C-alpha positions as CSV (number, residue, x, y, z in Angstrom):
1,M,20.2,11.4,54.8
2,L,17.6,9.7,57.1
3,E,15.7,6.5,56.0
4,I,12.5,5.9,57.5
5,K,11.8,2.4,58.3
6,P,8.3,1.1,58.1
7,I,6.4,-0.5,60.6
8,E,4.3,-3.2,60.9
9,K,2.0,-2.7,63.6
10,L,1.6,0.8,65.0
11,Q,0.5,0.9,68.7
12,A,2.2,3.7,70.4
13,T,2.0,6.8,73.0
14,V,4.4,9.7,72.1
15,T,4.8,13.3,73.5
16,V,4.7,16.6,72.0
17,P,6.3,20.0,73.1
18,G,4.6,23.0,74.0
19,S,2.8,25.1,71.3
20,K,5.2,27.3,69.1
21,S,2.2,29.8,68.4
22,Y,1.5,30.4,72.1
23,T,5.3,30.1,73.0
24,Q,6.1,33.1,70.8
25,R,3.0,35.4,71.6
26,A,3.7,34.8,75.3
27,L,7.1,35.9,74.8
28,V,6.5,38.7,73.0
29,V,3.9,39.7,75.6
30,A,5.5,38.8,78.6
31,S,8.9,41.2,77.0
32,L,6.3,44.3,77.1
33,A,4.9,43.5,80.7
34,K,5.8,45.1,83.7
35,G,7.7,42.4,86.3
36,E,8.4,39.0,85.7
37,S,6.8,36.4,83.8
38,F,7.4,32.4,84.0
39,L,6.6,30.6,80.9
40,Q,6.2,26.5,81.6
41,N,5.8,23.8,79.2
42,A,7.4,26.5,76.6
43,L,8.8,25.5,73.0
44,I,12.8,25.5,73.0
45,S,13.5,25.5,69.4
46,E,15.5,27.2,66.5
47,D,12.6,29.8,65.8
48,T,12.0,30.3,69.7
49,R,15.9,30.9,70.3
50,Y,16.1,33.3,67.4
51,L,12.9,35.1,69.0
52,M,14.7,35.3,72.6
53,E,17.8,36.7,71.2
54,G,15.9,39.4,69.4
55,L,14.2,40.4,72.7
56,R,17.1,40.5,74.8
57,R,18.7,42.7,72.5
58,L,15.6,45.1,73.0
59,G,16.3,44.9,76.8
60,T,14.2,41.8,77.7
61,G,15.8,39.4,80.7
62,I,15.3,35.9,79.4
63,T,16.6,32.6,81.4
64,I,16.0,29.4,80.1
65,S,15.8,26.0,82.5
66,G,14.6,22.9,80.8
67,D,11.1,23.7,79.1
68,S,10.5,27.0,81.5
69,I,11.3,30.4,80.6
70,A,11.7,33.2,83.0
71,V,11.1,36.6,81.3
72,T,12.1,39.9,82.9
73,G,9.7,42.3,80.8
74,T,10.7,46.1,79.8
75,G,7.1,47.6,80.9
76,G,7.2,48.7,77.2
77,C,10.6,50.6,77.6
78,I,12.3,49.2,74.4
79,L,16.1,49.6,74.2
80,N,17.9,49.9,70.9
81,P,20.9,47.9,70.2
82,H,22.4,50.2,67.7
83,R,22.8,46.7,65.2
84,E,20.7,44.5,62.9
85,I,18.6,42.0,64.7
86,F,19.0,38.5,63.0
87,L,15.8,36.3,63.1
88,G,16.8,33.1,61.1
89,N,13.9,32.2,59.1
90,N,11.5,32.7,61.6
91,G,8.6,34.8,59.8
92,T,6.6,35.5,63.0
93,A,9.3,36.8,64.9
94,L,9.9,39.4,62.5
95,R,6.4,40.4,62.1
96,F,6.0,40.8,66.0
97,L,9.1,42.5,66.5
98,M,8.2,45.1,63.7
99,S,5.4,46.4,65.6
100,L,7.3,46.1,69.2
101,V,10.5,47.9,68.0
102,A,8.4,51.0,66.7
103,L,8.0,51.6,70.6
104,G,11.5,52.3,70.8
105,S,13.8,55.1,70.1
106,G,16.1,55.3,66.8
107,N,16.3,53.2,64.0
108,Y,15.9,49.4,64.1
109,I,17.0,46.9,61.3
110,L,15.2,43.5,61.1
111,T,16.9,40.9,58.8
112,G,17.4,37.2,58.8
113,E,18.3,34.5,56.5
114,S,17.9,34.6,52.5
115,R,14.6,32.6,52.8
116,L,13.1,35.1,55.3
117,C,14.2,38.0,53.1
118,E,11.9,36.5,50.5
119,R,8.9,36.4,52.4
120,P,6.6,40.0,52.0
121,V,5.8,42.0,54.8
122,K,4.7,45.2,52.6
123,P,1.2,45.2,54.0
124,L,2.3,45.4,57.6
125,L,4.7,48.1,56.8
126,E,1.8,50.0,55.3
127,A,-0.2,49.4,58.3
128,L,2.1,50.8,60.5
129,N,2.9,54.1,58.2
130,T,-0.9,54.5,58.7
131,L,-0.5,54.3,62.2
132,G,1.9,57.0,62.3
133,V,5.3,54.9,62.3
134,Y,8.1,55.6,59.7
135,A,8.8,51.9,58.4
136,Y,10.3,50.7,55.1
137,S,11.9,48.1,53.5
138,R,16.0,48.5,53.1
139,D,16.7,47.0,50.1
140,R,13.7,45.4,48.1
141,D,10.5,47.1,48.6
142,G,8.1,45.0,50.6
143,Y,10.5,42.5,51.9
144,P,13.0,42.4,54.6
145,P,15.4,43.7,55.8
146,V,13.1,46.1,57.3
147,V,14.1,49.5,58.8
148,I,11.7,51.0,61.5
149,E,12.6,54.6,62.7
150,A,11.1,54.5,65.9
151,D,9.6,57.2,68.3
152,G,6.7,55.2,69.5
153,I,3.2,54.1,67.7
154,P,1.0,57.3,67.4
155,G,-2.3,54.9,66.6
156,G,-5.5,55.6,64.9
157,M,-7.6,53.6,62.7
158,V,-6.0,51.2,59.9
159,T,-7.6,49.0,57.4
160,L,-6.3,46.0,55.9
161,T,-7.4,44.0,52.8
162,N,-7.1,40.6,51.9
163,V,-4.5,39.7,54.1
164,E,-2.5,37.0,53.4
165,S,-0.8,36.3,56.8
166,S,-2.8,36.9,60.2
167,Q,0.6,37.5,61.9
168,Y,0.1,41.1,60.6
169,I,-2.7,41.7,62.5
170,S,-1.3,39.9,65.5
171,S,1.8,41.8,65.4
172,L,-0.2,44.9,65.8
173,L,-2.5,43.7,68.3
174,I,0.4,42.9,70.7
175,S,2.0,46.3,70.8
176,T,-0.6,48.6,70.3
177,P,-1.8,48.8,73.7
178,Y,1.3,50.7,74.3
179,A,0.2,53.5,71.4
180,K,-0.6,57.1,72.4
181,I,-4.0,56.9,71.1
182,D,-6.5,54.1,70.8
183,V,-5.9,51.7,67.8
184,D,-8.8,50.4,65.6
185,I,-8.1,47.6,63.3
186,R,-10.4,46.7,60.3
187,L,-10.3,43.9,58.1
188,Q,-11.7,43.7,54.4
189,G,-11.9,40.8,52.2
190,R,-10.3,37.5,52.8
191,T,-8.2,36.9,55.9
192,S,-6.0,33.7,56.2
193,S,-5.6,31.7,59.4
194,L,-8.1,33.6,61.4
195,P,-7.9,31.2,64.5
196,Y,-4.4,32.5,65.1
197,I,-5.8,36.0,65.8
198,D,-7.8,34.4,68.3
199,L,-4.9,32.9,70.1
200,T,-3.2,36.4,70.0
201,V,-5.9,37.8,71.7
202,K,-6.3,35.2,74.2
203,V,-2.8,35.5,75.2
204,M,-3.3,39.1,75.7
205,E,-6.1,38.8,78.0
206,C,-4.0,36.3,79.9
207,F,-1.4,39.1,80.5
208,G,-4.2,41.9,81.4
209,V,-5.0,43.5,78.0
210,K,-8.4,43.6,76.6
211,V,-9.1,43.6,72.6
212,R,-12.9,44.7,71.8
213,R,-13.9,42.9,69.1
214,K,-16.9,43.2,66.4
215,G,-16.8,39.9,64.4
216,D,-13.8,38.7,62.8
217,D,-13.2,41.9,61.0
218,N,-12.8,44.7,63.5
219,Y,-10.4,44.9,66.6
220,Y,-10.4,47.8,68.8
221,V,-7.3,48.4,71.4
222,K,-7.7,50.9,73.8
223,C,-4.4,53.0,74.8
224,G,-3.1,53.2,78.3
225,Q,-3.3,49.3,79.3
226,K,-0.5,47.6,80.5
227,Y,0.6,44.0,80.4
228,A,1.5,42.5,83.8
229,G,4.1,39.6,84.6
230,Q,2.2,35.9,84.8
231,R,3.0,32.6,85.3
232,Y,1.7,31.1,82.1
233,I,1.7,27.4,81.2
234,V,2.0,26.8,77.3
235,E,-0.4,24.3,75.7
236,G,1.1,21.6,74.0
237,D,1.4,22.0,70.1
238,V,-1.5,20.6,68.1
239,S,0.5,21.2,64.4
240,S,3.4,18.5,66.0
241,A,0.7,16.4,67.3
242,C,-0.8,16.0,63.8
243,Y,2.0,14.0,62.4
244,F,1.5,11.3,64.9
245,F,-2.5,11.5,63.8
246,L,-1.2,11.2,60.2
247,A,0.6,8.0,61.3
248,A,-2.4,6.2,62.4
249,A,-4.6,7.2,59.7
250,L,-1.7,5.8,57.2
251,C,-0.6,2.8,59.5
252,G,-4.1,1.7,60.6
253,G,-3.1,1.6,64.1
254,R,-3.3,3.7,67.1
255,V,-1.3,6.5,68.4
256,R,-1.9,8.4,71.9
257,V,-0.4,11.9,71.9
258,L,0.5,13.3,75.6
259,N,0.4,16.8,76.5
260,I,-2.3,17.9,73.9
261,N,-5.4,19.8,75.4
262,P,-8.3,18.2,73.8
263,R,-10.3,21.4,74.0
264,S,-7.5,23.2,72.5
265,E,-8.7,26.5,70.4
266,Q,-5.7,25.8,68.1
267,G,-7.0,26.2,64.9
268,D,-5.0,22.9,63.6
269,M,-7.4,20.7,65.8
270,R,-9.7,20.6,62.6
271,L,-7.6,17.9,61.1
272,L,-9.1,15.9,63.5
273,R,-12.4,16.4,61.9
274,I,-10.9,15.6,58.6
275,M,-9.3,12.3,60.2
276,E,-12.9,11.4,61.1
277,D,-14.0,11.9,57.8
278,F,-11.4,9.4,56.6
279,G,-12.7,6.8,58.7
280,C,-10.5,7.3,61.9
281,S,-11.8,7.4,65.5
282,V,-10.6,9.9,67.8
283,L,-10.4,9.5,71.8
284,R,-10.0,12.4,74.3
285,G,-8.9,12.4,77.5
286,D,-7.4,14.8,80.2
287,M,-4.3,15.9,78.4
288,W,-4.5,13.6,75.7
289,I,-5.9,12.5,72.1
290,E,-5.7,9.1,70.7
291,V,-6.3,8.5,67.1
292,S,-7.0,5.0,65.4
293,G,-7.0,4.5,61.8
294,G,-9.1,2.2,59.6
295,N,-9.4,1.8,55.9
296,L,-9.1,5.3,54.2
297,P,-12.4,5.7,51.9
298,G,-12.1,6.7,48.4
299,G,-14.1,9.3,46.3
300,E,-13.5,12.9,45.8
301,Y,-12.9,15.1,48.7
302,V,-12.6,18.7,48.7
303,V,-11.4,20.7,51.6
304,D,-10.8,24.6,52.0
305,M,-7.9,24.6,54.3
306,G,-7.4,28.8,54.7
307,D,-7.7,28.7,58.5
308,I,-5.5,25.9,58.7
309,P,-2.7,26.3,56.2
310,D,0.2,24.7,58.1
311,M,-1.7,21.3,57.8
312,V,-1.5,21.2,54.2
313,P,1.9,19.4,53.5
314,T,0.2,16.6,56.3
315,M,-3.0,16.5,54.0
316,A,-0.9,16.1,51.1
317,V,0.5,13.2,52.2
318,L,-2.7,11.6,53.7
319,A,-4.3,12.4,50.3
320,A,-1.4,10.4,48.4
321,F,-2.5,7.1,49.9
322,R,-6.3,7.2,49.9
323,P,-7.9,6.2,46.5
324,G,-9.7,9.1,45.1
325,R,-9.0,12.8,44.3
326,T,-8.2,15.4,47.2
327,V,-8.8,19.1,46.4
328,I,-7.0,21.4,48.8
329,T,-8.5,25.0,48.2
330,N,-7.9,28.7,49.7
331,V,-4.2,28.3,50.6
332,S,-2.4,30.4,47.8
333,H,-0.5,32.4,50.7
334,L,1.8,29.1,51.2
335,R,4.0,30.1,48.7
336,I,5.6,32.8,50.7
337,K,6.0,30.2,53.8
338,E,9.4,28.6,55.1
339,S,9.4,27.1,51.6
340,N,6.8,27.3,48.9
341,R,4.5,24.8,50.4
342,L,2.4,24.3,47.2
343,A,5.4,23.4,44.9
344,A,7.1,21.5,47.4
345,P,4.5,18.7,48.4
346,V,3.8,18.6,44.5
347,N,7.5,17.8,43.7
348,E,7.8,15.2,46.4
349,L,4.6,13.4,45.6
350,N,5.5,13.3,42.0
351,K,8.7,11.6,42.7
352,M,6.7,8.9,44.8
353,G,4.8,8.4,41.4
354,I,1.5,10.2,42.8
355,V,-0.3,12.4,40.5
356,A,-0.4,15.9,42.2
357,G,-0.4,19.6,40.7
358,E,-1.0,23.3,41.8
359,T,-4.1,25.1,41.3
360,D,-4.4,28.9,41.8
361,D,-5.2,28.4,45.3
362,G,-4.1,25.0,46.4
363,L,-3.5,21.4,45.3
364,I,-5.4,18.7,43.6
365,I,-3.8,15.0,44.6
366,T,-5.2,11.8,42.9
367,G,-4.1,9.1,45.7
368,G,-2.4,5.9,44.5
369,K,0.7,3.5,45.8
370,P,3.3,5.8,46.3
371,H,6.8,4.1,46.0
372,S,10.4,4.9,47.4
373,A,12.0,8.4,47.0
374,E,14.4,10.8,48.4
375,I,12.7,13.4,49.8
376,E,14.1,17.2,49.4
377,T,12.6,19.2,52.7
378,Y,13.5,22.8,51.3
379,N,14.8,23.4,54.7
380,D,11.2,23.3,55.8
381,H,10.5,21.5,59.1
382,R,6.8,20.5,58.1
383,I,7.9,18.9,54.7
384,A,10.3,16.8,56.6
385,M,8.0,15.7,59.2
386,S,5.1,15.2,57.1
387,F,6.8,13.1,54.4
388,A,8.5,11.3,57.3
389,I,5.6,9.6,58.1
390,A,4.9,8.3,54.5
391,G,8.0,6.1,55.1
392,L,6.4,4.2,57.9
393,V,4.3,2.4,54.9
394,T,6.4,3.0,52.3
395,P,9.9,1.6,52.3
396,G,12.8,3.4,50.9
397,I,11.6,7.0,52.2
398,R,14.8,8.9,52.6
399,I,14.6,12.3,54.2
400,K,17.3,14.9,53.3
401,N,18.6,17.7,55.9
402,S,16.6,16.2,58.7
403,A,17.9,18.5,61.0
404,C,15.6,21.4,59.8
405,V,12.8,19.8,62.3
406,N,14.5,21.7,64.9
407,K,12.7,24.9,63.9
408,S,9.7,23.5,65.7
409,F,10.0,20.1,67.3
410,P,13.6,19.3,67.9
411,G,12.7,16.0,69.5
412,F,10.6,14.8,66.5
413,W,12.9,12.0,65.4
414,N,13.3,10.4,68.7
415,E,9.3,10.5,69.2
416,L,9.1,9.1,65.6
417,K,11.0,6.0,67.0
418,K,8.7,5.1,69.6
419,L,6.0,4.4,67.0
420,S,7.8,1.1,66.3
421,H,8.5,0.1,70.0
422,S,6.4,1.8,72.5
423,P,3.3,0.3,74.0
424,F,0.3,1.8,75.8
């Protein structure tokens, strides 16, 4: 149990690690590349370690030195370890490897912790089958563990409708340059987290593969393209930075976050626009962003967060401290994340005396004056980090299972300490 101490004056500088989204995409792409790649400023965390171990078992050479990773790619020749590949609770790794192992030969079984096995993957299984891959669930239909009976990806056209995870599309995009014929991916209806598909395409292009696009609903991958090893610098993680932006908003002070590209294409940059709506000022430097907080305005605020779902726990904490009602929409898919990220914030805000409830596709939170509480983290890093920031202004906030932040930000607690004593 970790108790967070409130701070009187916030004026600090912190540093965030490399982006988890970019690190994982670069690792998988580099594993398919011919030759050696060097990933600099990479995130070394619980999630990325699970992914790296999975890639090693598939024939990729990986060496870690500090925050750099040397990757010797397979050139698309995937080995079969002839045993299960365990991926913890890393949903991104599971989904990305489902398509990657299809390029191999023989049976592959991908599995993980109990929570991972509660996270649906049926749309990706169906898409792989449409493209000619025999892929299915071993136990419960539509959920891990999954079995891929691999003999390459034949290819063709596939349509996905009302996709709840953009990772299904990213998974297909990354591996289908090695398909036997061209692959045409078409999207119908609503697709969650679209900015993450843009990140995938950007990483693929950095390693030499082009994706032809028609708007946000059609992606065409020509077969015969090959990734080539590269030196690749991973951007700082905007998702991790946003907890410190939240600190500035709640404390009314200033926080400068280093190792952040102010022109980043990471979707969570949109939280800065929301911060500005709430009276914060934002300064952008060469590789840093500084947020200064003021008085949070009242009134009703409605926000669609379908493109930045990871920021919903952060937004929920912010909403708890502003006068008025905050309505968060278009995030029903958060129920299938590392935890149920709609139920979890509601439960913990209610403990703190804040009126909050779920809707079919989001949250409604009426701000007030939160009080002390013991915060259950549900083994979810984003719940832990978001509610830790509440403790900077509310005495008596205690975080259970604080080590769960290791999933994405192992140094979080050290950086949080800097808020109380680090000058500019």
